[in-house]
C-alpha positions as CSV (number, residue, x, y, z in Angstrom):
1,M,172.1,232.0,147.1
2,G,169.8,235.0,147.8
3,N,169.4,237.3,150.8
4,D,167.4,237.6,154.2
5,Y,164.5,239.1,152.2
6,E,164.4,237.0,149.4
7,D,164.7,233.8,151.1
8,S,161.2,234.6,153.5
9,L,159.6,235.1,150.4
10,S,156.1,233.1,150.2
11,I,156.0,230.8,147.1
12,D,153.0,233.6,145.9
13,A,155.3,236.8,146.1
14,L,158.3,235.4,144.2
15,N,155.8,233.4,141.7
16,D,155.0,238.0,141.9
17,R,158.2,238.8,141.7
18,I,159.4,236.3,138.8
19,A,156.2,237.4,136.3
20,I,157.2,241.2,136.8
21,L,160.8,240.4,135.6
22,E,159.2,238.3,132.8
23,D,156.9,241.2,132.0
24,N,160.2,243.8,132.5
25,I,162.5,242.1,130.0
26,R,159.3,241.6,127.6
27,Q,158.7,245.0,127.8
28,L,162.3,245.8,127.0
29,I,162.8,243.2,124.3
30,E,160.5,245.3,122.8
31,Q,162.4,248.8,123.5
32,A,165.2,247.3,122.1
33,A,163.6,246.7,118.5
34,A,162.6,250.3,118.6
35,A,165.7,251.8,119.7
36,S,168.0,253.3,117.5
37,G,171.4,253.8,118.3
38,E,173.8,251.8,119.2
39,Q,173.9,253.5,122.7
40,N,170.3,252.9,123.7
41,E,171.3,249.5,122.4
42,S,173.6,248.6,124.6
43,R,171.9,249.9,127.2
44,I,168.9,247.9,126.7
45,A,170.9,245.0,126.4
46,D,172.7,245.8,129.9
47,R,169.2,246.3,131.6
48,I,167.8,242.9,130.0
49,N,171.2,240.8,130.9
50,Q,170.3,242.3,134.8
51,Q,166.6,241.2,134.5
52,N,167.4,237.7,133.2
53,D,169.6,237.2,136.0
54,E,167.3,238.9,139.3
55,L,164.3,236.3,136.9
56,D,166.7,233.3,137.1
57,R,168.6,234.0,140.9
58,L,164.1,233.9,141.6
59,I,163.8,230.5,139.6
60,K,166.0,229.3,141.9
61,I,165.2,230.3,144.7
62,R,161.5,228.6,143.9
63,E,162.4,225.9,142.6
64,S,165.0,225.3,145.8
65,R,161.5,225.7,148.4
66,Q,159.2,223.6,146.4
67,K,162.0,221.0,146.5
68,K,161.2,220.5,150.3
C-alpha cells in the first residue's frame, strides 16, 4: 500500500501528515475559489486531486494499523 517510510511512521506521525494534507486541501480550495482563468483552476484542481489521493492513502494506512 505505502512505501517503507510511511509504513514505519507512528500513528502520531500519520495523524500529523493527515492534518497537513487536510490543511493543504483547504488552502487549495480557497485558492480555487479566488482563481481566475481556466488554466489556474485546472492546475489547482489537479493539486487538490493529488492531495486527496495522498490523504486517502494515509488514512487507509492509519486505519489498517488501528485494527491490529
